[in-house]
N, C-alpha and C positions, 0 to 999 in steps of 0.2 A: 240590201246592205247588211242584213243580219248574217247571211252566209259569208260575206266577204270579211266581216269582223272575226268570224270563227276560224278563218283560214290558217292552216299551219303548213309550212313547206313540205311537199311530198306526201301529204296525208289525205287531204280532202279529195273526194271524187264527186262529180256532178251526179245528182239523182237521176236514175234512169227509170223510165216507165212508159206506159202507152200514150202519155199525153205530150211528150216532148220529142218524138222522133220515131224512126223505124230501125229495126236491126235486120241484118242479113243472116239468117240462120240463128243458131243458138251456141255459137262458139265451137262447132265441130271442126276437127282437123283430120285430113286424110293424107295417107302416105303418097298417094298418086295426086300430084298437084294439078295435073290437067283435068282429072276427074273433079277435084274440088272447084276449079274454075268453072267447069260445066254446071255443077250443082248450084253454085252461087250466082252464076249468070241467069239461070232459070228462076232463082229466088228473087233476083232484082226485078226481072220483067214481071213476075207474078205480083210483086208488091206495087209496082207502077200501075199495072192494069187494074188491080182490084182495090187498092187503097189510096195511093198517092194521087193519081190523076182524078179519080172520082171525087176525092175530098176537095181538090182545087176547083173543080168545075161545078160543085154543088152550091148553088147560089139562090138567094131569095129574091124578093121583089126589088131590093136595093142593089142587086147585082154584086154583092160582096160575098166572098167565100168565108162565111163566119167560122166554119169548122177549121179551115186552113189557117185563118188568122189566130184562132185560139191556140192551135198547135205551135205556130211560130212564136207567139207570146210566151207560151210555156217553155219553149226551148231557150228563149232569151233570158227568162227569169232564172232558170236552173243552170245554164251553161256559162253565161257571160260573167258571173261573179268568180268563176274558176278559171276559164280560158280567156284571159285578157292580158294585154301587154304589161300593165302595171304589176299584176301578180307574177308574170313570168320573169320580169327584171328583178323583182324583189326576191323570188326564189333562187334564181341563178346567182344573185349576189351573195346570199347567205349560204347556199349549199356548195357553191363552186368557186366564185371569184375571191371571196374573203379567205376561205381555207387555202386556196392556191397562193395567195399573197403571203399568208403566214408560213406556208411551206417554203416559199422562196427565201424568206428571211432566215428560216432555220438552216437551210442548205448553205447560206452564205456566211454563217457564223464561223469564227476562227479561221478565216481565209479558206472557206469551203472544205474544212476538215471532214465533215460528214460525207461529202461527195467523194473525196479521196478514199475514205474507208469503204464506201459502197463499191467503188471501182475495184478495190483490192478483193473484196468479198466476191464480187461477180466473177473476177478472173479465177479465183480459187475454186469456186463452185463449178465453173465450166471445165476446169482442168480435171477435176475428179468425178464429174457426173457419171461418166461411163462405168465407174466402179460400183454403182448402186445395184442392189439386187434385193428382191423380196424372197426370203428363204422359205417361209411357210406361212400359211393362214389357217387358223383353227376356229371353228364355230359349230354350234349344234344345229346345222342346217337340215338334218334329217328329221327334226322334230317340228310338228305344227305349232305355231305360236298364235296366241289370241291377240286381238286388238287391244292395245294398252300395255302389252308386254314389251320386252326388249331382247334383241339378239346380241349377245356378247361375242366380240371378235378379238382374238389375240393374234398378232403377227410378229414374225421375226424378220427384220430387215438388215441388210448389209450396207453400211455407209462408207466403208473404206476409210479414206483419210478425212472425210467430213465429220463434223461433230453433230450431235443431236440438236443443238441449238441453231444449226445452220440449215435445217430442213424442217418440213412439216409432213407428217404422215397422216393421210386422210382415208376415211371410208366414203366412197361415192356410191350412193344407193338410191333405189327408186323402183317403181312398178315396171314389170316387163310387158312388152307387147306380144302379139301372137307369134312372132318369130324368135322370141326369147331375147330380144334386144332391150336395152335400157335407154329409151329415147329422151327422157327427162329425169334428171336426178338432182340430189342435193348432197353436199359434202359435210362430213362430220370430222373434226380434228381428233385424232387419237391421242391418248395420253401416254407420255413416256414412262416406262416402268423401270427398266434396269438394263445394263449391258449383259451380254452373254459371256460367261467365263471370265469376268473381270476385264472385259473389253480388249482382250488380246488379239482378237481377229476382226474387230470392227462390226460385230453383230449386236443388235439391240432389240429389246422387246417393247412393243407398244400394245395398248389395249383400247377398246372403244365399244360402244353399245349403239345399235341401230334401233330406234323406236319404231314399234309396229302401230302405225296410226290408221291404216286401212287394210281391208282384207284383199285377197288375191295373191297372184304370183309376184314376188319381189326378188330383186337381185342386188348384188353389191360387188365392188372391186376395191382393192387397196391401191393407193397411189402415193407417190412421194413428190413434193414440190420444194423448191428452194425457199428459204425463209431468212429475212433480215428485218429487224424492227423498223428500219428506215426505207425498206422497199415497199412502196405503196401498191404496186401491181404484182400479185404473186405469180400470175401465169406468164412467165418469161418464155418467149418463143423457143421451142426445142428442149426446154428443161422441165420435163414431166416424165416420171417413170411409173408405169402401170404394172400391177401384179396380175 
């Protein structure tokens, strides 16, 4: 009960350890999925043969698998307070259903004025999206950075007829794999600085800084996304411009 009382939506995780279950590998990921399936299938059979099955059939004079029972009780004690229907319904209600209900009320205000404004904005952005361009990207990438430092990036983007408050310019960055690809990254919103030449040609300057949290080879790219304060999903299909 103590764990259940401390529960907060989306934050608690069941304690993991050698007493409440088995894991397949250590979270490794392979680019070749067939090879990963082969590795993990061998790991499963190895666990079954050397740990799971022997633990279940290891019994004393009372014919009870005491080790197995202890493992199951430990799993129930640590997992059930977190993974149960009561917690699930409570979390879904607070994190999704209630916000969705409030969102529906907001959209319906003033005879759906917000919806009409969103539709107008969406049509305008789609009309002018092809005008976007990333003119230049400047950063001191030739220098080695220490962990804890930051790489400052300045970019000039062309927005055409769109206004700076109708888009978001981001730095998408992360570690590079052996092929120089960026398989997993995170986005940082760049700050708006000023228009170029008094905004006579639709060019604007943005700046941002990438934190260096780990060593190794890292990469980044500049991208532009549409933005509206009432648009909850920023990744609109077809509307993303990469530099």
